[in-house]
N, C-alpha and C positions, 0 to 999 in steps of 0.2 A: 417161181418167185425170182426177180431180179432183186438182186441185192445189192444194194447202193451204201456208200459214205460220202458225207459232204466235209469238206474241209474250208471253212469261210469266218475270217475273224469278226466279221461283222454279225453281231447278234441277231439283228433285226433281219438280214435277208438269209441268214444260216437257219432261223425258225420257220421263216416263209417257205423256203425250199424244203425243210423237213416237213412241215405240216403238209404242204402240196402232195410230196411222194407218200408221204403213210396214207393219205387218203386215197391215192390211185390203185385200183386192182392191178395185182401181179406185180406189186413194189413193195421191197421191205426196206426201211433205213436202219442199218445197222449200227452206224456211229455217225455223230455231227460234231464236230469238233472245231475249236478255235484257231488252232496251230497243227503242225504237221507233227510235232513232237506228242501233244496230247493224243493224235489220232495212231501214232504208231505204238504208244504204249498200250492202247487198249485193242488195237487189231489183232495182235498175236496172228492165230491160225484162222481167223474167222474167213470164211469163203468169201471173197467179193467180186461182184460181173464188173461193177463201174465205181470210179471215184470222181466227184465232181471236186476240183480243186481251184482255188483261189491263186493268184501269183503274189500278191503283197502281202505276204503272211508274215507274222512276227516269228523271230527265229529262223529254221531254214525256209528258203522262198518256195514257192510253190514248183518252179522249175526243178529245184533241187529234190523236192520231194517226189517227182515223178521219176527220175533216175533210180531211187530208192526203191519205190514201189514196183517200177518193172523187174528191178533186180530182185527182188523179194519174192515176186508174184506175175509171173510173164504173161498169165493169162487174163489178169486185172487189166480192165481199160482205164486210160484216164481221160476224162474231159477237163480243158481248161475253161475257167468261167469268171472272166476278169473285166476290168475296165481298161487294160492296156491294149493300144491299136500297134504299139510299134513293130515294126518288122523284126526287128532283132529279138524281141521278147516272143514273137510267133515262132519262129525258127529254133529258137534255142528250144521252145516246148516241144516242137515236132520233132527234133533231134533227140531229146531226153525221152521219147517215146510217147507223148499223148497221142490220141488217136482223134482229139477235136478240139475247136476252140471257139469258143462262143462268149460274146459280150454280154456283160450284164443288161445292157438293154434288151436282150431278148427276152421273150414272152416265157413263162412257166412252160405252155404248150409246145414253145420251139424248142426248148430244152430237152423236153420230153420225147420230141421226134428226132432230136439229135443223139439222145442215148440209144433209142430203137435202131438209128442208121448205124451206129457204131457196133452195136451188139450183132447186127446183122451183116458185120464185114465191111462196112463202108466208113465214112468220116463223116465228119459233123465241122463245119465252119460258118460263123454268122456270114452274110453276103458281102459285108465291108472287109471282113479278114480275108476271104475268099479272092477277091479283087486284089488286095494287096500281095496276095501270095502269087498269084497271076501276073502282077506287075514286077514284082521282083527280079523273075525270070525273063519276062517279056520285055525286049526292047522297044522301044517307040518305034511305030511302024511296022513291027512284025507282022508276018501274016500267020504265025503259029498260036493265036492266041486260044483258036479254038481246041487245038490238043492241050495247052497247058490246063485248060479250064477242067480237063477231063483226069487230070491227076489226081490220084487219092492222097490222102495224108502221108500215108507211108511210102508212097512214090515219091513226093515231095522232101520226105526225110532222106530217103536213099539217095536224090538228086543233090541235095545239099552235102552229104558225105563225099559223093562222086566229085564235086566241085573243089572239096578239101584235099583232093587226090588220096584217098583212103581205097584200099584194094577191096574186092567182094569179099573176102575172108574178113578183114578188119571190121566191115560194116555190118557184117553178121554177127559178128561177137557183140558189136553196141547195142544192137536192136534185137537180140535174141531169136535171131532166124537162123535157119541153114543157109550155107553158101548157095545151094539150087534156088531157094526162094529169092534170095537176094538177085541171082541172075535172072530168074524170072521177071522182076521187079524191072532191072535194067533194061530188060528187052522190050517190057512195055513201054518204059520212058523212051527208049530209042524210037519205037514203031510212031507213039504219038507227036513226038517234038520233031518227027523227020530227019533225024541224024543216024548216021551209019558208025560212028566210034564214039569212044571216051573225048579222045582228043577234038574232035568237032563239036560236040555237046559244050565242052568247057570253052572252047573258043568264041562258039556261039552267044552263050548265056552268062558268062562271068560277069560280064560287064551290063548285064541286062536289068 
């Protein structure tokens, strides 16, 4: 059973999502809460595979929630489910450790497909969000869009930390991975974006 939690302050949306996943074979909704604080009080040590989390919550924001969830349980995946399309919100979420970012305009079946993709080791983004992510790093007229479109959410997260000047060790500590795993992601980023060094990567994409 895929064990899921929902953090959404809009009662109608929360109930629709809860009812949908409760009726889906292979899913169990363990928690459905209107704030992170309510979720955290009830969560304790319940095993969770994935949390669907709004950003605009009362109390702690959804982005703050991701940091705490990943710190408490690194294996638990988080998918942001929100109306926000601003690139700052997207990258803050990914840097906090979210594995997906879906807009509330997505259908329930699209949300379900996104969850499956995340649990299989991939990433889930609404098409509009994926284009914003690509556009953030891709300068106008760049020929590398094909490579950028193949970056996973985790690789985008690593890339954002590289641009901030963090070492591989510091990145590993922030996103709860081994240094070797971070190095693996960095190698993939270099290959896909056709650069040979960190300096070249930053020089090419910082203003993209």
